[in-house]
C-alpha atoms as a printed R data frame, in Angstrom:
   type eleno elety resid chain resno       x       y       z
1  ATOM     1    CA   MET     A     1 -17.259 -26.140  12.819
2  ATOM     2    CA   SER     A     2 -13.673 -25.989  14.049
3  ATOM     3    CA   ALA     A     3 -11.310 -23.163  13.162
4  ATOM     4    CA   LEU     A     4  -9.153 -25.624  11.206
5  ATOM     5    CA   ARG     A     5 -12.076 -26.913   9.129
6  ATOM     6    CA   ARG     A     6 -13.291 -23.357   8.503
7  ATOM     7    CA   CYS     A     7  -9.819 -22.287   7.337
8  ATOM     8    CA   ILE     A     8  -9.542 -25.285   4.995
9  ATOM     9    CA   ASP     A     9 -12.968 -24.500   3.540
10 ATOM    10    CA   GLU     A    10 -11.910 -20.874   3.017
11 ATOM    11    CA   CYS     A    11  -8.733 -22.072   1.271
12 ATOM    12    CA   ARG     A    12 -10.799 -24.086  -1.185
13 ATOM    13    CA   GLN     A    13 -13.200 -21.210  -1.770
14 ATOM    14    CA   CYS     A    14 -10.335 -18.766  -2.365
15 ATOM    15    CA   ALA     A    15  -8.576 -21.145  -4.769
16 ATOM    16    CA   GLY     A    16 -11.841 -21.592  -6.638
17 ATOM    17    CA   LEU     A    17 -12.209 -17.839  -7.070
18 ATOM    18    CA   PHE     A    18  -8.696 -17.594  -8.523
19 ATOM    19    CA   ARG     A    19  -9.473 -20.439 -10.929
20 ATOM    20    CA   LEU     A    20 -12.616 -18.643 -12.086
21 ATOM    21    CA   GLY     A    21 -10.590 -15.527 -12.900
22 ATOM    22    CA   ARG     A    22 -12.115 -13.539 -10.049
23 ATOM    23    CA   ASP     A    23  -8.670 -12.426  -8.882
24 ATOM    24    CA   VAL     A    24  -9.723  -9.186  -7.145
25 ATOM    25    CA   GLU     A    25 -12.338 -10.942  -5.022
26 ATOM    26    CA   ALA     A    26  -9.962 -13.867  -4.428
27 ATOM    27    CA   ALA     A    27  -7.140 -11.549  -3.348
28 ATOM    28    CA   LEU     A    28  -9.398  -9.956  -0.739
29 ATOM    29    CA   THR     A    29 -10.417 -13.399   0.513
30 ATOM    30    CA   MET     A    30  -6.772 -14.493   0.489
31 ATOM    31    CA   VAL     A    31  -5.890 -11.898   3.141
32 ATOM    32    CA   ASP     A    32  -8.405 -13.467   5.536
33 ATOM    33    CA   VAL     A    33  -7.241 -16.974   4.598
34 ATOM    34    CA   PHE     A    34  -3.606 -16.115   5.324
35 ATOM    35    CA   GLU     A    35  -4.487 -14.467   8.645
36 ATOM    36    CA   GLY     A    36  -6.489 -17.518   9.712
37 ATOM    37    CA   ALA     A    37  -3.745 -19.887   8.628
38 ATOM    38    CA   GLN     A    38  -1.139 -17.820  10.473
39 ATOM    39    CA   ARG     A    39  -3.151 -18.048  13.704
40 ATOM    40    CA   LEU     A    40  -3.451 -21.823  13.365
41 ATOM    41    CA   LEU     A    41   0.197 -22.321  12.436
42 ATOM    42    CA   LEU     A    42   1.632 -20.204  15.274
43 ATOM    43    CA   ALA     A    43   1.393 -23.146  17.672
44 ATOM    44    CA   ALA     A    44   2.728 -25.662  15.146
45 ATOM    45    CA   PRO     A    45   6.148 -27.294  15.472
46 ATOM    46    CA   ALA     A    46   9.118 -25.369  14.075
47 ATOM    47    CA   ASP     A    47   9.405 -27.509  10.928
48 ATOM    48    CA   ILE     A    48   5.783 -26.781   9.968
49 ATOM    49    CA   GLN     A    49   6.310 -23.071  10.645
50 ATOM    50    CA   GLN     A    50   9.354 -23.132   8.354
51 ATOM    51    CA   ASP     A    51   7.305 -24.859   5.666
52 ATOM    52    CA   TRP     A    52   4.617 -22.184   6.125
53 ATOM    53    CA   ALA     A    53   7.188 -19.427   5.567
54 ATOM    54    CA   LEU     A    54   8.398 -21.168   2.398
55 ATOM    55    CA   VAL     A    55   4.893 -21.755   1.018
56 ATOM    56    CA   LEU     A    56   3.849 -18.198   1.889
57 ATOM    57    CA   GLY     A    57   6.836 -16.854  -0.040
58 ATOM    58    CA   GLN     A    58   5.962 -19.005  -3.047
59 ATOM    59    CA   MET     A    59   2.335 -17.867  -2.946
60 ATOM    60    CA   LEU     A    60   3.358 -14.218  -2.787
61 ATOM    61    CA   ASP     A    61   5.697 -14.804  -5.751
62 ATOM    62    CA   CYS     A    62   2.758 -16.224  -7.714
63 ATOM    63    CA   GLN     A    63   0.693 -13.195  -6.782
64 ATOM    64    CA   ALA     A    64   3.452 -10.822  -7.921
65 ATOM    65    CA   ARG     A    65   3.616 -12.630 -11.291
66 ATOM    66    CA   GLN     A    66  -0.196 -12.695 -11.489
67 ATOM    67    CA   ASP     A    67   0.004 -16.482 -11.771
68 ATOM    68    CA   TRP     A    68  -3.500 -17.043 -10.448
69 ATOM    69    CA   LEU     A    69  -3.639 -20.756 -11.269
70 ATOM    70    CA   GLY     A    70  -0.301 -21.386  -9.561
71 ATOM    71    CA   LEU     A    71  -1.499 -19.421  -6.546
72 ATOM    72    CA   ALA     A    72  -4.744 -21.424  -6.486
73 ATOM    73    CA   ASP     A    73  -2.745 -24.664  -6.510
74 ATOM    74    CA   PHE     A    74  -0.533 -23.532  -3.624
75 ATOM    75    CA   ILE     A    75  -3.556 -22.491  -1.568
76 ATOM    76    CA   GLU     A    76  -5.611 -25.593  -2.280
77 ATOM    77    CA   TYR     A    77  -2.886 -28.202  -2.010
78 ATOM    78    CA   GLU     A    78   0.231 -26.974  -0.198
79 ATOM    79    CA   LEU     A    79  -1.451 -24.737   2.365
80 ATOM    80    CA   ILE     A    80  -4.203 -27.227   3.144
81 ATOM    81    CA   GLU     A    81  -1.620 -29.994   3.572
82 ATOM    82    CA   LEU     A    82   0.273 -27.810   6.054
83 ATOM    83    CA   LEU     A    83  -2.900 -27.066   7.977
84 ATOM    84    CA   GLU     A    84  -3.848 -30.733   8.115
85 ATOM    85    CA   ASN     A    85  -0.423 -31.573   9.590
86 ATOM    86    CA   VAL     A    86  -0.826 -29.230  12.566
87 ATOM    87    CA   PRO     A    87  -1.144 -31.335  15.719
88 ATOM    88    CA   ALA     A    88  -4.560 -31.001  17.337
């Protein structure tokens, strides 16, 4: 399994945990998800890196507000879309 596919799978798993109300477990998983995404997005074009910074800020805002469903949506949809747009 490629690093990209593994990261996308982890995004879905993390989002699922937030949706189930398992926010402590999800938050611990989220750290690994963000680190993996960061590694993959380092080599991405500048526009994708800028989008990553924006999405990361929005996800951290959701976390600060304890908006777990909003955070799950950002992880499952916005972050995965960014990862899928990284050139191979």
